[in-house]
C-alpha positions, 0 to 999 in steps of 0.5 A, spaced: 667 814 147 670 808 148 675 805 143 677 797 144 683 793 141 681 786 141 684 779 139 681 773 138 683 766 136 679 767 129 674 771 126 668 766 128 670 766 135 670 774 135 663 774 131 660 770 136 662 774 142 660 780 138 653 777 138 653 775 145 655 782 147 650 785 143 655 789 139 651 786 133 644 785 132 640 781 127 635 785 123 632 781 117 637 777 114 643 781 116 648 783 122 648 791 124 651 795 129 647 795 136 645 802 139 651 805 141 656 802 137 659 807 132 664 802 128 667 795 128 673 795 124 676 788 122 684 788 122 684 781 121 691 778 121 697 782 122 703 781 118 710 782 122 714 780 117 712 780 109 713 774 105 718 774 099 716 772 092 719 771 085 717 775 079 712 770 078 709 771 084 711 764 087 712 764 095 720 764 097 718 765 104 712 765 107 709 772 111 710 771 119 703 773 122 702 776 130 698 771 134 690 772 133 685 775 129 684 783 131 678 788 131 677 795 133 671 797 136 668 804 138 662 804 142 659 809 147 658 804 152 663 801 157 663 793 154 667 788 158 671 784 153 675 780 158 682 777 156 680 779 149 682 786 150 689 788 149 694 794 150 697 795 143 704 799 142 704 800 135 697 800 132 695 798 125 689 802 125 686 808 129 679 812 129 680 819 126 680 824 132 681 818 137 688 816 136 692 814 142 697 817 145 
């Protein structure tokens, strides 16, 4: 099983790459996993520092986010994601039974 940690500039770029690489295929009017794709997890934006808010939920300080829009992909086959594949020291998500050591 192959686990890929990925970073894109935004969600649209990621989805376009997934479609081009055959991660997703169009079936009728929806995108579904292609053969060999076990899971795609949208991590999205990763908060590095939480924002602060007053009692009325007005923002006092804005949250700080890591660069990029993040996804995890689990696939049977090898996929070349190029520079979008990243090495993660403190993962925000793991697939059960496939935790990185």
